[in-house]
C-alpha positions as CSV (number, residue, x, y, z in Angstrom):
1,M,-34.1,-76.1,72.6
2,T,-35.6,-72.9,71.3
3,K,-33.2,-71.1,68.9
4,V,-32.6,-67.5,70.0
5,R,-33.1,-65.2,67.0
6,L,-30.3,-62.7,66.7
7,S,-31.2,-59.7,64.6
8,I,-30.9,-56.0,64.7
9,V,-34.0,-53.9,65.4
10,A,-35.0,-52.3,62.1
11,A,-38.1,-50.8,60.5
12,L,-40.0,-53.7,59.2
13,S,-41.4,-51.9,56.2
14,A,-40.6,-54.6,53.7
15,L,-43.1,-55.4,51.0
16,A,-44.7,-58.8,50.6
17,L,-42.3,-59.6,47.7
18,A,-38.6,-59.7,48.2
19,G,-36.9,-57.2,46.0
20,C,-39.8,-54.8,46.0
21,S,-38.6,-52.5,48.8
22,S,-37.7,-48.9,47.8
23,S,-35.2,-48.0,50.5
24,G,-33.9,-49.0,53.9
25,P,-32.2,-47.5,56.9
26,P,-29.0,-45.6,56.2
27,D,-26.5,-48.2,57.4
28,A,-27.8,-51.3,59.2
29,S,-25.8,-54.5,59.7
30,G,-27.1,-58.0,59.2
31,S,-27.6,-60.4,62.1
32,T,-25.4,-63.5,62.5
33,P,-26.1,-66.7,64.5
34,P,-23.7,-68.1,67.0
35,P,-20.9,-69.8,65.0
36,L,-21.3,-73.5,64.1
37,P,-18.8,-75.9,65.6
38,S,-15.5,-75.6,63.8
39,S,-11.9,-76.9,64.0
40,A,-10.6,-73.3,63.7
41,P,-9.2,-71.8,66.9
42,A,-11.6,-69.7,68.9
43,G,-11.5,-66.0,68.0
44,T,-10.4,-66.6,64.4
45,P,-10.5,-63.1,62.9
46,P,-12.7,-62.4,59.9
47,G,-11.3,-62.3,56.3
48,S,-8.8,-59.7,55.4
49,A,-10.3,-56.2,55.5
50,A,-10.8,-55.1,51.9
51,H,-11.1,-51.4,51.0
52,L,-13.1,-50.0,48.1
53,G,-11.9,-47.2,45.8
54,T,-14.1,-44.6,44.1
55,P,-16.7,-46.1,41.7
56,R,-16.6,-45.0,38.1
57,D,-19.1,-45.4,35.4
58,L,-18.0,-48.0,32.9
59,A,-21.1,-48.2,30.7
60,T,-24.3,-46.2,30.8
61,G,-27.7,-46.2,29.1
62,L,-28.3,-49.9,29.6
63,A,-31.7,-51.6,30.2
64,V,-31.7,-53.9,33.3
65,P,-28.3,-55.5,33.0
66,W,-28.9,-58.7,34.9
67,A,-25.7,-60.7,34.8
68,I,-22.0,-60.3,34.1
69,A,-19.5,-63.0,33.1
70,F,-15.9,-62.4,32.0
71,L,-14.2,-63.7,28.8
72,P,-10.5,-64.5,28.7
73,G,-8.7,-61.2,28.2
74,G,-11.0,-59.1,30.4
75,D,-14.0,-58.3,28.3
76,A,-17.4,-59.2,29.8
77,L,-20.6,-60.6,28.5
78,V,-23.7,-58.8,30.0
79,T,-27.3,-59.9,29.7
80,E,-30.2,-57.4,29.5
81,R,-33.3,-59.0,31.1
82,D,-36.0,-57.2,29.2
83,T,-34.5,-56.6,25.8
84,A,-33.0,-60.2,25.5
85,R,-29.8,-58.7,24.3
86,L,-26.4,-60.2,25.1
87,L,-23.8,-57.4,25.2
88,R,-20.0,-57.4,25.2
89,V,-18.4,-54.7,27.4
90,T,-14.7,-54.0,27.3
91,P,-12.6,-52.8,30.3
92,A,-12.4,-49.4,28.5
93,G,-16.2,-49.2,28.4
94,K,-17.0,-50.0,24.8
95,V,-20.4,-51.7,24.5
96,S,-21.3,-53.8,21.5
97,T,-24.3,-56.2,20.9
98,V,-23.4,-59.8,20.5
99,G,-27.0,-60.6,19.5
100,K,-30.6,-61.0,20.7
101,V,-31.2,-64.4,22.2
102,P,-33.9,-66.3,20.4
103,G,-36.8,-67.8,22.4
104,V,-36.7,-65.3,25.3
105,S,-40.1,-64.1,26.5
106,P,-39.6,-61.2,28.9
107,A,-42.3,-60.4,31.4
108,G,-42.4,-59.7,35.1
109,E,-39.2,-60.9,36.7
110,G,-38.5,-63.2,33.8
111,G,-36.4,-62.6,30.7
112,L,-32.8,-63.1,29.7
113,L,-31.1,-63.7,33.1
114,G,-27.9,-65.6,33.8
115,V,-24.7,-65.9,31.7
116,A,-21.6,-68.1,32.3
117,V,-18.5,-68.5,30.3
118,S,-16.9,-72.0,30.0
119,P,-13.8,-72.3,32.2
120,T,-12.2,-73.9,29.1
121,F,-13.4,-71.2,26.7
122,T,-10.1,-70.9,24.9
123,R,-10.7,-74.4,23.7
124,D,-14.5,-74.8,23.4
125,H,-15.8,-71.2,23.0
126,L,-18.9,-72.1,25.0
127,V,-21.2,-69.5,26.6
128,F,-24.2,-70.6,28.8
129,L,-27.4,-68.7,29.3
130,Y,-30.5,-69.0,31.5
131,Y,-33.7,-67.4,30.2
132,S,-37.4,-67.4,30.5
133,A,-39.3,-68.9,27.6
134,A,-43.1,-68.5,27.3
135,S,-44.0,-71.3,29.7
136,E,-40.7,-72.3,31.4
137,N,-37.2,-71.3,32.3
138,R,-34.3,-72.9,30.3
139,I,-30.6,-73.3,30.3
140,V,-28.9,-73.2,26.9
141,R,-25.5,-72.8,25.4
142,F,-23.9,-71.7,22.1
143,E,-20.4,-71.4,20.6
144,Y,-19.2,-67.8,20.6
145,R,-16.7,-67.6,17.8
146,G,-17.8,-64.4,16.1
147,P,-20.5,-61.8,15.7
148,G,-24.1,-62.9,16.4
149,I,-25.7,-65.8,18.3
150,S,-26.4,-69.1,16.4
151,G,-26.4,-72.8,17.0
152,V,-28.1,-72.4,20.4
153,R,-28.4,-75.8,22.1
154,T,-31.0,-76.4,24.8
155,L,-29.5,-78.2,27.9
156,V,-32.2,-78.0,30.6
157,T,-36.0,-77.5,30.2
158,G,-38.9,-77.7,32.6
159,I,-37.6,-75.2,35.2
160,P,-40.8,-73.6,36.5
161,R,-41.5,-70.0,35.4
162,G,-43.7,-67.4,36.9
163,P,-44.2,-63.6,37.1
164,I,-41.9,-63.6,40.1
165,H,-39.0,-65.7,41.5
166,N,-37.4,-67.2,38.5
167,G,-33.9,-67.5,40.0
168,G,-31.6,-67.3,37.0
169,R,-28.0,-67.1,38.2
170,L,-25.4,-69.3,36.4
171,A,-21.8,-69.8,37.5
172,F,-19.1,-72.4,37.1
173,G,-17.7,-73.6,40.4
174,P,-14.0,-74.5,41.2
175,D,-14.9,-78.0,40.1
176,H,-15.6,-76.8,36.5
177,L,-19.2,-77.8,36.8
178,L,-22.1,-75.5,36.1
179,Y,-24.4,-74.3,38.9
180,A,-27.8,-72.7,38.4
181,S,-30.2,-71.1,40.8
182,T,-34.0,-71.4,40.4
183,G,-36.9,-69.8,42.1
184,E,-40.2,-71.2,43.3
185,T,-42.3,-68.8,41.3
186,G,-44.3,-67.8,44.3
187,R,-45.4,-71.4,44.9
188,G,-43.5,-72.3,48.1
189,G,-44.3,-76.0,47.9
190,L,-42.0,-76.5,44.9
191,S,-39.0,-75.7,47.2
192,Q,-39.5,-78.9,49.3
193,D,-40.4,-81.1,46.3
194,R,-37.2,-82.7,45.2
195,S,-38.8,-83.8,41.9
196,S,-39.4,-80.2,40.9
197,L,-36.6,-78.0,39.6
198,G,-38.1,-74.9,41.3
199,G,-36.6,-73.4,44.4
200,K,-33.3,-75.2,44.0
201,I,-29.6,-74.9,43.3
202,L,-28.8,-77.2,40.4
203,R,-25.4,-78.7,39.5
204,M,-24.6,-80.1,36.1
205,T,-22.0,-81.0,33.5
206,P,-21.4,-78.7,30.5
207,D,-23.9,-80.9,28.6
208,G,-26.7,-80.2,31.1
209,K,-26.6,-83.7,32.7
210,P,-26.6,-84.3,36.5
211,A,-23.1,-84.0,37.7
212,P,-21.3,-87.0,39.2
213,G,-21.7,-86.9,43.0
214,N,-25.0,-85.0,43.1
215,P,-26.8,-86.1,46.3
216,F,-30.0,-87.4,44.7
217,G,-28.8,-88.6,41.3
218,T,-30.6,-85.7,39.7
219,L,-29.7,-82.1,38.8
220,V,-30.7,-81.0,42.3
221,W,-27.7,-79.9,44.5
222,T,-29.7,-78.2,47.3
223,Y,-33.3,-77.5,48.0
224,G,-35.7,-75.5,50.2
225,H,-34.8,-72.2,48.5
226,R,-37.2,-69.3,47.8
227,N,-35.3,-67.3,45.2
228,V,-31.5,-67.5,45.0
229,Q,-29.9,-64.8,42.8
230,G,-26.3,-64.8,43.9
231,L,-23.7,-67.6,43.8
232,A,-20.0,-67.3,44.8
233,W,-17.0,-69.3,46.1
234,D,-14.2,-68.3,48.4
235,R,-10.5,-69.2,48.0
236,Q,-11.1,-72.5,49.9
237,G,-13.8,-73.5,47.4
238,R,-16.7,-72.9,49.9
239,M,-19.9,-72.0,48.2
240,F,-22.2,-69.2,49.3
241,A,-25.6,-67.9,48.0
242,T,-27.9,-64.9,48.5
243,E,-31.6,-65.6,49.0
244,F,-34.6,-63.4,49.0
245,G,-36.8,-63.6,52.1
246,Q,-40.5,-62.9,52.0
247,D,-41.3,-60.0,54.3
248,R,-38.9,-60.6,57.2
249,F,-35.4,-61.9,56.5
250,D,-33.1,-62.1,53.6
251,E,-30.2,-64.5,53.8
252,I,-26.7,-65.4,52.9
253,N,-26.3,-69.2,53.1
254,R,-23.3,-71.5,53.1
255,I,-24.2,-74.1,50.4
256,T,-23.6,-77.8,51.2
257,A,-24.7,-80.7,48.9
258,G,-28.0,-82.2,49.7
259,H,-29.0,-79.7,52.4
260,N,-32.5,-78.4,52.9
261,Y,-32.6,-74.6,53.5
262,G,-36.1,-74.5,54.9
263,W,-38.3,-72.5,52.6
264,P,-41.3,-72.2,53.1
265,V,-41.2,-73.7,56.6
266,V,-38.4,-71.4,57.8
267,E,-37.5,-67.9,57.0
268,G,-34.3,-66.7,58.6
269,F,-33.1,-68.4,61.8
270,G,-35.3,-70.9,63.6
271,G,-36.8,-74.3,62.9
272,D,-35.3,-77.7,63.3
273,R,-31.6,-77.5,62.6
274,K,-31.4,-81.2,62.0
275,R,-33.8,-80.8,59.1
276,Y,-33.1,-77.3,57.9
277,T,-29.8,-75.6,57.4
278,P,-29.7,-72.1,59.0
279,P,-28.3,-69.1,57.2
280,L,-24.9,-67.5,58.0
281,L,-26.6,-64.2,58.4
282,T,-29.8,-62.3,57.8
283,W,-31.0,-58.8,57.0
284,T,-34.5,-57.4,57.0
285,T,-35.8,-57.3,53.5
286,D,-35.7,-53.4,53.3
287,E,-32.0,-53.5,54.1
288,A,-31.1,-56.0,51.4
289,S,-33.2,-57.9,48.9
290,P,-29.9,-59.3,47.8
291,S,-29.1,-60.3,44.2
292,G,-25.7,-60.7,42.7
293,L,-22.8,-62.1,44.8
294,A,-19.0,-62.1,44.4
295,Y,-16.0,-62.9,46.4
296,A,-12.9,-60.6,46.4
297,G,-10.4,-59.4,48.9
298,G,-11.4,-61.8,51.7
299,S,-15.1,-60.7,51.6
300,L,-18.4,-61.5,50.0
301,W,-20.0,-58.6,48.1
302,A,-23.8,-58.6,47.7
303,G,-25.8,-56.2,45.6
304,A,-28.9,-55.0,47.3
305,L,-32.0,-54.2,45.3
306,G,-34.5,-53.0,48.0
307,G,-31.6,-51.9,50.2
308,R,-30.0,-49.9,47.4
309,R,-26.4,-50.5,48.7
310,L,-23.5,-52.8,48.3
311,W,-23.0,-55.1,51.3
312,Q,-19.5,-56.3,52.3
313,V,-19.4,-59.5,54.4
314,P,-16.0,-60.5,55.7
315,V,-15.3,-64.3,55.5
316,A,-13.1,-65.9,58.2
317,A,-10.6,-68.6,57.6
318,N,-13.0,-71.1,59.1
319,G,-15.9,-70.0,56.8
320,T,-17.8,-68.0,59.4
321,V,-18.7,-64.4,58.6
322,G,-18.1,-61.1,60.2
323,K,-20.3,-58.1,60.7
324,P,-21.6,-56.8,57.3
325,V,-20.7,-53.3,56.2
326,A,-22.9,-51.2,53.9
327,H,-21.3,-49.2,51.1
328,F,-22.8,-46.5,48.8
329,T,-26.2,-46.5,50.5
330,A,-28.9,-44.9,48.2
331,R,-26.1,-43.5,46.0
332,Y,-26.8,-45.6,42.9
333,G,-30.2,-47.1,43.5
334,R,-31.0,-50.7,43.1
335,L,-27.9,-52.9,42.6
336,R,-28.3,-56.2,40.7
337,A,-25.2,-57.9,39.3
338,V,-21.9,-58.1,41.2
339,A,-18.9,-59.8,39.5
340,A,-15.2,-60.0,40.4
341,A,-13.2,-58.9,37.4
342,P,-9.8,-60.5,36.4
343,D,-8.0,-57.3,37.6
344,G,-9.4,-57.7,41.1
345,S,-12.0,-54.9,40.8
346,L,-15.8,-55.4,41.2
347,W,-18.2,-54.7,38.3
348,V,-21.6,-53.8,39.7
349,S,-24.8,-53.2,37.6
350,T,-27.8,-51.1,38.6
351,S,-31.4,-52.2,38.1
352,N,-33.3,-48.9,38.2
353,R,-35.2,-49.5,35.0
354,D,-36.8,-52.7,36.1
355,G,-40.1,-51.1,37.1
356,R,-39.2,-50.9,40.8
357,G,-36.5,-48.2,40.7
358,D,-36.2,-44.5,40.1
359,P,-34.0,-44.1,37.0
360,K,-31.6,-41.3,36.8
361,Q,-29.8,-39.9,33.8
362,G,-27.4,-42.6,32.6
363,D,-29.3,-45.5,34.1
364,D,-28.9,-48.3,33.9
365,R,-25.1,-48.5,34.3
366,I,-22.2,-50.7,35.1
367,L,-19.9,-49.4,37.8
368,V,-16.2,-50.4,38.3
369,I,-15.1,-50.4,41.9
370,P,-11.5,-50.9,42.8
371,V,-10.8,-53.4,45.7
372,S,-7.6,-53.2,47.7
């Protein structure tokens, strides 16, 4: 049976590379497919309606702050893609440099990307980083016990690197295992090749080994991705990811072990649902080009690069999603990292100095946005 594509009518002015769009329509909502079969009662309402307070500048004068991860006590570690600096930012806005990460080779969309803090940091003091070396992307870790970066241990090598689509997000799941997103570097065939680490979501132990229960006995958790840059889990432990489309549809996907998400065969809805898992919702690429993703207040929050806004996606009790709502359209420019802080607020970084934005005085910055 032919799948009916559900999408809003929007100006299809997206560029050939996801994340390259300069702006989108003022307030457009993503498209959602008919709900998948569920045991939840019909008409289950979306997640609780969260409200955003007024954003405030926490830190300014940064250079492409790419990822944010919180330490016990509320301070955050922040990566700068192009400088290879790892920063520490306090809730009061004090910024200090932990150190420059050795081995990083910034160019194009590569550089110092993801950061994750061990869920048992108070015991092991481990910090994990994803970065682009000269010819590959790597995942490393080090013990953060004081000033500076030393004793860096390489965990995963051989992740394809290119001028575009390097993935790069790192996050610990509710299972205390480390997840990493990788891109296909513009070579779509890598996404369907399960022997390649490109175009995948990986799942591993803190030592960088394939996690117990991985579907193929390797690091690969899911495949068929183009360029995932956002990972998040809701209160029920369900995993979600943002994904760049090419020139038609960006996606939010519900991530399930072993599933094939279709790239490059399928972009957005369509294709053989028995082979390719469809997205929860899509946007046109000028509305989104979604990067960082967080869960707070019953909603997913996705930073939009090309769309230059913060998308709110309510999540229902059964895991389906409601109609997306756009916030702060064109107010702060390109939005990259989105992280849920220990106090319940969102920390959101801009990416206006990445060569595709229009920097304003104070850029790049980290915003704090209250959620109630």
